[in-house]
N, C-alpha and C positions, 0 to 999 in steps of 0.2 A: 504494500500500500504506500502511496506517495505521501510522505510526511507533510509537505507544504499543502496538499489538498486537504488533509485531515485538519491541519491547523486552521485553514481558512473556513472549512465547514464548521468546526467547533466554535470559531469566533462568531460566525453568522448565527448559529444556534443559540449561543450565549446571549447575543444582542437581542434576538427576537423572543426567546423563550425564558431565559434565566434572569436577564437584566431587570424586567419589571418586578420579579419576585425579590431580587436583591435590593431594589430601590426602596422597598417597603420596610425591610427589616430594621434599619436605623430609626424608623419613626416610633417604634414601641419604647416606652419608658418603663421604669421600675413600677410605677403606679398601674400601668396597663397590664403588666404581667401579674401583679397582685390581684387584679380583677378576676383572674382565672380561679381563684379559690372560692368564689361565690357559689353557694349551693344552687341558686337559680340557674347559673351558667351551666353547671354540670347536669342539672335536670333536663335542660333543653338539649344538651349534647346527647344524653341518653335517649331522649325521645326521637332525636334525629337518627341515631343508630338503629333504633327499633323500626323507624320509618323506612330506612334503607334496607334493613333486613327483610321487612315484609315485602317490599318491591322486588328484591332479588329472589326471594323464595317463590313468589308468584311467577316471575320470569323463568325460573328454573323449572317449575312444574309445567309450564306451557312450552318452553323452548326445548327441553330435553326430549320429550316424546315426539314433538314436531320434527326436530332435526333428525332423529333416528329413523322415523317413518319415511320421510321424503328422501333420505340418503341410502337406506339399506333394505327397503321392502318394496313390494309390488303394489303399494297403495296407488289407486288411479290418479293420473295427472300429477305424478310426483315431481316431474321436472318443472311444470308450471307453478305448482304450489311452492316449490323451493325458491323460485324467482320472486313470487309474490310475497313470500315470507320476509324478504329484505325490506319491503316498502315501509312498514311501520317505523323502522329505524331512520328512514329518510324523512319522515314527516316530523315537523317541529312538535314537541310535546304540547305546546300551547294549543295546537289544532285539536288534539284529543281532548284537552280541557274544554274547548269551545263546544264540542259535540257532546261529550259524556255528561257535562253538567246540565245540558238541556234534556237529554234522554232519560236521566235518572235523578231521583231525589237524594241520592247518596251524596254526602258532603264531608268536609273535614279530612282527617288523615286517611280514612278508608278510600275516599275518592282519589286523593292524590296518589296513594299506593297503586290503585288500579290503573291510573293513567300512566304512571312511570313504568309499571310492569308491562303494560301493553306496548309502550315505546321501546323497551329494552329487551323483551324476550327474543327478538331476532339475533341479538348478540350471543345468547346461549344456544340458539338454534344453529347458527353458523359454526360456532366452536364445535358443537356436537356433530354436525354433518361432516365437517372436515375430519374429525377424529374417526367417524364411521367409515370414511373412504380409505383410511389407513389400516383397516382391519384385514388381516390375512385370511383368505378364503379357507385355508387349511384348518384354522381354528373353528370356523363356523361349520365346516363339513364334519369335523370330529364331534361337535356338539349335536349336530343333526342326527348323526348315527346313534348317539347315546340317548337323547331325549327329545328329538324333533325340533320344531320351530321354537317352542317355548325355551328350550335349553339354549338354542342359538341366540335368541334375543337376550337371555340372561347373560351370556358371554359378551355379547355386543354392549349391553348396558354397563357391565363392569369395565369394559375397555374405554368407553366414551365418557364415563362419569367424571374422571379427573378434568377433562377438557370442558365439560359442561359446567363444572364447579368454577373453573377459571372464568368462563363467560359470565357466570352469576356474580363473581367478584367485580367484574367491570360494570355490570348492571347496578350493583350496590353503590359503587363510587359515583356513577351518573346520578343516582337518586339522591344521595346525601348532599350533593353539590347543587342540586337544582333549586332555583329561587322562583322562577316565573310561574311554575305550575302551582305550588302551594300558595303563592301570592294571589293568583287568579281564583283558585278554589275558595280562599278566604274572602275574596272580593264578592263572590256570589253566594256565600254561605257563612257558617260560623267561623270565627277567628281560628286560624290554624297556623302556628308559628314554627319555623324550622331554623336550624343553625345558620344557614346562608342568609336568612332574613335578618338575623341578629347582627351579622357582619355588615350587611347593607345599612342597617339602622345606625351602627356605630360610625359609619362614614357620613351618611346623608343627614341623619337627625342629630346625632351627638357631635358631628364635625370632629371626630377623633380617629384619624387614620391609624394611630398607634394602637388604639384599642381594637380596631378591626384586625390588625396584624396579630395581636396577642390571641384574640378569640379564634383566629384561623388555625393556629398551630396544632391544636388537638385534631382538627379535621384533616390537616395535611399529614400528620404522623399516622393517623388511622388509615388514610388512603394508601400511603406507601406500604404500610404493614399488610394491606390486603392485596395490592397490585403486584408487588415484587414476588411473593410466594405464588400468586396466580400464574404469572408468566413462567416461572420455573416449573410449576406443576404441569402446565400445558406442554412445555418442551420435553419434560420427562416422559409424558404420555406419548408424544410423537416419536421419541427415540425408541420406546418399547414396542410400538405398534408395528413398524416396518422392519422386518427381519430378512435374512438372506433367503432368496428364492421367493420373495413376496409375490402373491397372486391375488388380484381383486376378484371377489366372488360375485355371482349373479344375485339380483335382488331376491330376498327371502320371500317365499310365498306365505301369505297370511291366511290363506284358506277362507273359512267363513268369517274371519275377523277382518277381511279386507275392506268391506264396506263400512263397518263401524269405525275402523281406523280412518277411512276417508271422511266420515262424518265429523270426527274430531278435528281433522285438518281443515275441512271446509268451514266448520263453526268458528275456529280460531281466526281464519282469514276473514270471515264475514265480520267478526267483531273488531278486528284490528285494521282492516283495509276497506272493505266494501261499505260497511255502515258509516264510518267517519267521512269517507269521500262522498258517498251517496247523500248523506245528510247535508254536506256543504253544497252539493249540486242542487239539491232540493231548495235550500235556503237562497241560493243565488238566483233561482227562478221565481222567488216570491214567497215560498214556503206556505205557512198557514194563511197568508193573505190571498193566496191564489196562484198556484204554480203556472208559469207560462214561458214558452220559449222566447217570446219577445221581451219579456221582463228580464230573462236571463241574459239575452244579448245586450240589453241596456245596462245591466249590472256589470258585465265584463267590459263594455265600452267605457263606463264611468271609472272602473278600476284602472283601466289602461290610461285613461285621460288624466286622472288625478295622481296615479302612482307609477307612471311609466319610468320616471327618473329613478325612483326607489328600486324598481325591479331591475333596471339596467345597472345601477350601481351595485346592487347586491350580487348580481351575476358576474360582473366584471371584477369586482373586488375578490370574490370567492375564487374565481378562475385564476386571477393573478396570484393569490396566496397558494393555491394548489400547485401551480406551475413553479413558483419560486421555491417550494419545498422539495421538488423532485431531485435536483442535483445534490442538495444537502442530504437528503434521505439515502441516495445511492452511496455517497461517500461514508456517512456515519453508520448506515446499516451494515455495510461491508466491514467497517472497523469494529462495530459493536459485536458482530458475530463471534469475534475472537477475544473480546474484552468485556465479558458480561458484568464485571464489577462496576462498570459505569452506567448500568441500566437504570438505577434509581434516579440519576441526574436527568436521563432522557425522559422519564415518565413524570418528573417533578411538576411540569406545567399542567399535566392532567390531574395530579394529586392536589393542586391548589384550587380552591373554589374560583369559579369564573368571576364572581363578584370581586374577589381580592386581586385577581389578575388584571381586571379592568382598572381597579384603583391604582395598581402598580404602574400601568401605562400612563395614567394621569400624572402620578408623582414623577415619573421619569421624563416625560416630554412636555409637560405644561409649564414652559418657561418662555421668557421673552425671546431668547435666542432660537428656540425651536418652535415658535408659534406657527410659522407657515406649515411645517410638517404636522404639528399637532392638530391643526384645523383642516388638514387635507386628507385625501384618500390614502396617502402613504401610511398613515398610522393605522388605519383600519386593516389594510393588507398585512402590515406587520403584526397586528393583534391576532388576526386569524392564523397566520403562518406560525407564529410562536406558540399559540395555544394548541394547535393540532398537528404540528410537525412530528410529534412523537409517534403518531399512528403510522405515518409513512415510513419512518425509520424502523419501527418494529416490524412492519410488514416485510421490508427488504431484508432485515436481519433474520427473520424467520425463514424466508425463501433461501437464504444462504446455506441453511442446514442441508438442503437437498442438492446443492451444487457441488459437484465433484471437485476437490482441490487440484486434481490432475490437470484440469483445463487451464488453470492459471499457471501451474508449473510448466506445462508444455509451452505456453506463450512466453514465459520467462526464459526458457531455454532457447526459444527462437529469437530472443533479443528484444522483446517488447518491454518498454518501460512501464512502471507501475500505473501511471495515468492511462496509458493506452490499453493495458490489460483490463483496467476497471471499466472503461467505456466501450471497448471492443469485444471483450470476452464476458465479463460479468453482467453488464447491463442488458444485453440481449437475452441472457438466460434467466434474468429476474424481471423480465418485461411485464409479466402479469402482476407481480407484486408492486412494481412501480405504478402501473395503471390503477391497481386497487388502492394504493396509497393516495394517488391523485384524486380518485373519485371520493374516497372517504374524507379527505381534507376538504374537498369542495362541498360535500353534503353537510358536514358539521359546521363549516363556515356559513353556509346559506341559512342554516337553522339556528345559529348562535344568537341568543337573545340576552342572556344574563349579563355578559360583559358589555353588550351593545347598549344596555340601559344606562350605563355609567359614562361611557366614552362619548362625548358630544358628536364627533365625526361619524361614529357608527349609528347614531340616531337616524341616519338617512337610509338605513337598510329596510327592505320590504317587510321582514318579519317584525321589526320594531314598529313599523306603520300599522301592522295588524294588531299588535299588542296595545298600541296607543289608541287606535280607533275603537276597539272593542270595549274600552273603558268609558267611551263617550256614547255608545249606543251600538246595537247589533243590528245589521240589516243585510240586504242582498249584496251591497258593496263589499262588506267585510268577507262574506263567503266567497265572492268572486275573486277578490284579491288573494285570499288564502289558497284557492285552487291554482291561481297563476304562480304563486310561490312554489307550490308542490310540483307543478309542471316543470319549472326551471330546475328544481332540485333533482328530479328524476332524469333530466335530459342526458347528462353524461353517461350514466349507467345504462340507459336505454340504447344510446349510440354505440357503446362498447359491446353490449350484448348483440346488437344487430350487425356490427361491422368488425368487431375485434376478433371473433373466431376462437377466443380462449377465455376461460373463466378468470374472474378477478380474484386476486389473493389479497385479502384485506386483514388477515390475521397474522400475529407473530408466530 
């Protein structure tokens, strides 16, 4: 590996992802740290942990069987269901909140748990499906001979469970950091406070950034304590699954259970994809006031007229962030594959609540000398890139496990320098991981709301416009704008599926 390339990539990653965090640490005073001993503080922290655990458990209960069924059984339309199963992760959680709070009287923590579990179960499903693809057919055949399909499924379940638990850990972190969903659920129902809201209040209400930093520390440590073992657990499961002479088996025949299994898959997709999108379509056409295509056309026309700039800016800024991340991800992903001890620093931006990350960007760049950058699109692109670069880096690092080192060794013997080996030999072989990292960064940037609430320049994104508008009144305009946001979010993945010819690799 070229040392200058690594140094440059590390410097760029540090500027985008670590500098906002470092900028906040000196703000905390001794009095701020002493506030952590408050019993009310720890009670809220415990409630948030239980909230995240509930969301992760529901995501696991839905995502594990879904991923296993669509990846390893003959359930009808498995390929289509597997593709559709990614859609809830692409939808901003706020959109689920908009729909579910109208369709159900459930409120408070149970509703927020349901919303975030629906949004994150695809993480568990994808981890599970990828693990299921690595199951050696010889193990299933032995189980089939001994105990039939049930025995084979038990073997499969034991092999995919570590990866599914790793996915549930990511779902847990997404849940405990979320601010917008509990905030909206409390807006339409009983007050429901979470730890992220406490951090936000310390900054916005108490005007105490140091207190926000101090209160964030337990959440950061908890997130790292969950994510680091989760990644190691998933890698260990991957290493155990593929053995010498690996052979992928045919889909397991479920027999009479094929259609009940399909019913479960279809019900889950209906609740997580078709009902939310269908409800938004219905509302965009007038909803209870009288659905009509003309009214729908008018709503979309008004959404484009009033929010065209927001949609364009969201798309361009997210696209720029995803593109900017790719070269850094290639270099650091290759470097990280051989230096796992640096992994906690790579995932640190994910372990930090988005609210605090946004505050860090303000502290770092809101100065007279950097005012043009702070007020412009550059800060938003840097915010998105720094916040989500870890996903692309981890995807490339994970893909490096299946890349034979002999390829680089042969290129080195042929006289290729490190940089040329990286871009000519490594990059083509991890193309799917790079594409997956690009799509994931783009999707997460398009749906990012928590950090955008704080950073003024990011207030011009389309998802912030939805969040802002819905607090002033809910109408067909909001539904149409939400659907336009969804269409833009799904566009890169749809194009890759149609034209790429290979599956995306979005997991470490």
